[in-house]
C-alpha positions in Angstrom: -17.3 16.3 23.0 -14.7 13.8 22.2 -15.9 10.8 20.2 -13.8 7.8 19.1 -13.9 6.7 15.5 -14.2 3.1 16.7 -17.7 2.0 17.5 -20.5 -0.6 17.1 -24.2 -0.4 17.2 -27.1 -2.8 16.5 -30.7 -1.9 16.1 -34.0 -3.5 15.2 -37.3 -2.0 14.1 -40.7 -3.5 13.3 -43.7 -2.1 11.6 -46.6 -4.3 10.5 -45.4 -7.4 8.8 -41.8 -6.1 8.4 -38.8 -6.2 10.8 -35.4 -4.7 9.8 -32.1 -5.2 11.6 -29.1 -2.9 11.2 -25.5 -3.3 12.4 -22.9 -0.6 12.2 -19.2 -1.1 12.8 -16.6 1.7 12.3 -12.8 2.0 12.5 -10.3 4.8 12.0 -10.1 6.6 8.7 -8.9 10.0 7.6 -12.2 10.9 6.0 -15.8 9.6 6.3 -16.4 6.5 4.3 -19.6 4.4 4.6 -20.2 1.0 3.0 -23.7 -0.4 3.0 -24.6 -4.0 2.5 -28.2 -4.9 2.0 -30.4 -7.0 -0.3 -30.3 -5.7 -3.8 -34.1 -5.4 -4.0 -34.1 -2.7 -1.2 -31.4 -0.7 -3.0 -33.8 2.3 -3.2 -33.1 2.9 0.6 -29.3 2.7 0.3 -28.6 6.4 -0.2 -30.7 7.5 2.7 -29.0 4.9 4.9 -25.5 6.1 3.8 -26.4 9.8 4.4 -27.8 9.1 7.9 -24.7 7.2 8.9 -22.3 9.8 7.5 -24.1 12.6 9.3 -23.8 10.7 12.6 -20.3 9.4 12.1 -18.5 12.6 11.0 -15.2 10.7 10.4 -14.2 7.0 10.2 -14.8 4.0 8.0 -18.2 2.6 8.7 -19.6 -0.8 7.5 -23.4 -1.0 7.6 -25.2 -4.3 7.3 -29.0 -4.4 6.9 -31.4 -7.3 6.7 -35.2 -7.3 6.5 -37.7 -10.1 7.2 -41.2 -9.7 5.9 -44.4 -11.7 5.8 -46.2 -9.3 3.5 -47.4 -11.0 0.3 -46.2 -8.0 -1.8 -42.7 -8.4 -0.5 -42.4 -12.0 -1.7 -42.9 -13.6 -5.2 -41.3 -15.5 -8.0 -41.2 -14.3 -11.6 -41.0 -16.7 -14.5 -38.3 -15.8 -17.0 -40.3 -16.9 -20.0 -37.7 -15.7 -22.6 -34.9 -17.6 -20.9 -37.1 -20.8 -20.4 -38.1 -20.7 -24.1 -34.4 -20.5 -25.2 -33.4 -23.2 -22.9 -36.2 -25.5 -24.1 -35.4 -24.8 -27.8 -31.7 -25.5 -27.3 -32.3 -28.7 -25.3 -34.5 -30.0 -28.1 -31.9 -29.1 -30.7 -29.4 -31.2 -28.7 -31.7 -34.1 -28.6 -32.5 -34.0 -32.3 -29.2 -33.1 -33.7 -26.9 -35.2 -31.5 -29.3 -38.0 -30.6 -29.1 -37.1 -26.9 -31.6 -39.1 -24.8 -33.4 -38.1 -21.7 -36.6 -36.3 -20.8 -36.8 -32.5 -20.6 -38.7 -31.9 -17.4 -40.1 -28.9 -15.6 -37.7 -29.6 -12.7 -34.8 -29.4 -15.2 -35.9 -26.1 -16.7 -36.8 -24.6 -13.3 -33.2 -25.2 -12.1 -31.6 -23.3 -14.9 -30.4 -19.7 -14.3 -33.0 -16.9 -14.8 -35.9 -19.3 -15.4 -37.4 -18.8 -12.0 -36.3 -15.8 -10.0 -37.5 -13.6 -7.2 -39.3 -10.5 -8.4 -40.8 -7.6 -6.5 -42.6 -5.4 -8.9 -45.0 -4.2 -6.3 -42.7 -3.4 -3.4 -43.9 -0.6 -1.1 -40.7 1.5 -1.1 -41.9 4.1 1.4 -43.1 1.5 3.9 -39.9 -0.6 3.6 -37.7 2.5 3.8 -39.5 3.6 6.9 -38.7 0.2 8.6 -35.1 0.2 7.4 -34.5 3.8 8.6 -36.0 2.9 11.9 -33.5 0.1 12.4 -30.7 2.4 11.3 -31.7 5.1 13.9 -31.8 2.4 16.6 -28.3 1.2 15.6 -27.0 4.7 15.5 -28.1 5.4 19.0 -26.0 2.5 20.4 -23.2 3.4 17.9 -23.1 6.9 19.3 -23.1 5.9 22.9 -20.1 3.5 22.4 -18.1 6.2 20.5 -18.8 8.7 23.2 -17.7 6.2 25.9 -14.5 5.4 24.0 -14.0 9.1 23.4 -14.2 9.9 27.2 -11.5 7.2 27.8 -9.3 8.8 25.2 -9.8 12.3 26.6 -8.9 11.1 30.1 -5.8 9.4 28.7 -4.7 12.4 26.7 -5.4 14.7 29.6 -2.8 12.7 31.6 -0.3 13.1 28.8 -1.0 16.9 28.6 -0.2 17.1 32.4 3.1 15.4 31.6 3.8 18.0 28.8 3.1 20.8 31.2 5.4 19.4 33.9 8.3 18.9 31.4 7.9 22.4 30.0 8.0 23.7 33.6 11.3 21.8 34.2 12.7 23.1 30.9 11.7 26.6 31.8 13.3 26.3 35.2 16.5 25.0 33.8 16.9 27.5 31.0 18.2 30.4 33.2 20.7 28.1 34.8 22.1 27.3 31.4 22.8 31.0 30.8 24.6 31.3 34.2 26.7 28.2 33.4 27.5 29.6 30.0 28.5 32.9 31.5 30.9 31.3 33.9 32.5 29.1 31.2 32.8 32.1 28.9 34.4 34.2 31.7 36.9 31.5 32.3 37.7 31.0 28.6 38.2 34.7 27.9 40.3 35.1 31.0 42.5 32.2 30.0 43.0 33.6 26.5 43.9 37.1 27.5 46.2 38.9 29.9 43.3 41.0 31.2 42.5 40.6 34.8 39.2 38.9 35.6 37.5 42.0 36.9 38.7 44.4 34.2 36.0 46.6 32.7 36.8 45.5 29.1 36.6 41.8 30.1 33.3 42.4 31.7 31.9 44.2 28.7 33.0 41.4 26.3 31.4 38.8 28.6 28.2 40.8 28.7 28.0 41.1 24.9 28.6 37.4 24.4 26.1 36.4 27.1 23.5 38.7 25.5 24.1 37.1 22.1 23.9 33.6 23.6 20.7 34.5 25.4 19.2 35.8 22.2 20.2 32.8 20.2 19.3 30.1 22.8 16.3 31.8 24.4 13.3 29.4 24.5 10.8 31.5 26.5 8.6 32.3 23.4 8.5 28.6 22.4 7.5 27.5 25.9 4.8 30.2 26.0 3.4 29.0 22.7 3.6 25.4 23.8 1.6 26.3 26.9 -1.0 28.0 24.7 -1.3 25.0 22.5 -1.8 22.8 25.5 -4.5 25.1 26.8 -6.3 25.1 23.4 -6.1 21.3 23.4 -7.7 21.1 26.9 -10.4 23.5 25.8 -11.4 21.2 23.0 -11.3 18.1 25.2 -13.7 19.8 27.6 -16.0 21.2 25.0 -19.5 19.8 24.6 -19.6 20.5 20.8 -20.6 17.6 18.7 -18.7 18.6 15.5 -15.7 16.5 14.6 -12.5 17.8 16.3 -9.9 15.2 15.3 -8.4 17.3 12.5 -8.2 20.4 14.7 -6.5 18.4 17.4 -4.1 17.0 14.9 -3.1 20.5 13.7 -2.5 21.6 17.3 -0.3 18.6 18.0 1.7 19.5 14.8 2.2 22.9 16.2 3.2 21.5 19.6 5.8 19.3 17.9 7.1 22.2 15.9 7.7 24.3 19.0 9.3 21.3 20.8 11.7 20.8 17.8 12.7 24.5 18.0 13.4 24.2 21.7 15.4 21.1 21.1 17.5 22.8 18.3 18.2 25.7 20.7 19.1 23.6 23.7 22.7 23.8 24.6 22.4 21.7 27.7 22.3 18.0 28.4 19.5 18.2 31.0 17.3 20.1 28.6 18.1 17.7 25.8 17.0 14.8 28.0 13.8 16.6 29.0 13.1 17.3 25.3 13.3 13.6 24.5 10.7 13.0 27.1 8.6 15.9 25.9 8.7 14.8 22.2 7.8 11.2 23.3 4.7 12.5 25.2 3.6 14.6 22.2 4.1 11.6 19.9 1.9 9.5 22.2 -0.8 12.2 22.0 -0.5 12.3 18.2 -1.1 8.5 18.1 -4.1 8.8 20.4 -5.9 11.5 18.5 -5.8 9.3 15.3 -8.7 7.5 17.0 -10.7 10.7 17.6 -13.6 11.7 15.3 
């Protein structure tokens, strides 16, 4: 099954007084990289979130954002930083006494200083909160997967059309190749006849032509390359049609590299303007396929 690396999913899950929301966005990436953004106090659930998204994504760079709203008393609270408050108060009094600074040291003043009053959650129910968070992650992953599969189906259809073009170009090149040998033989016959006093139908002349044509055919033969190209296209189609859920992007990338290698070999052997023109089109189609599979998981 072809899946795009680009996707988006949003999910929400509620249990008792808690409601978690999760959003997942992913883009192309060579490997699988997951970044999780969530309140620090819920950090105990971060690894489970990352592993769940990695398992579902396979490849790509995914950004995960999680928020949680709770009305549970144990999830909310304020902690007094007594040590910080004591130091602030002592220092403020020292300023007053030593430098004659006026003003009243109020509770409001102290409460507004850093680390005097801060949120604290010593009694958080990690299991219950993790359950809600993972519920939201699962819901988001469902939509995320649907979008990636939909995008993947579009990619597969587009690539299928380009593979058809590759097949057609290979057919044209294969049909043209024997004509090139015939043309070469005629030119060779004319050249040898013009450079010798031998009559055109002389046995020695014919033998020399046959040897040269055989050498040319061996050097410029592209049948094996075209057969391998057809095999690679067949393998590619098989993967596109497969229902397997494992990532296939790297495998497709390897096949395209092999297709390009065979095309380069054909191009280097081509001794004909028409085949050269067809090869330019063929390499362009293969490059278009290579660009498309960069989006495939």
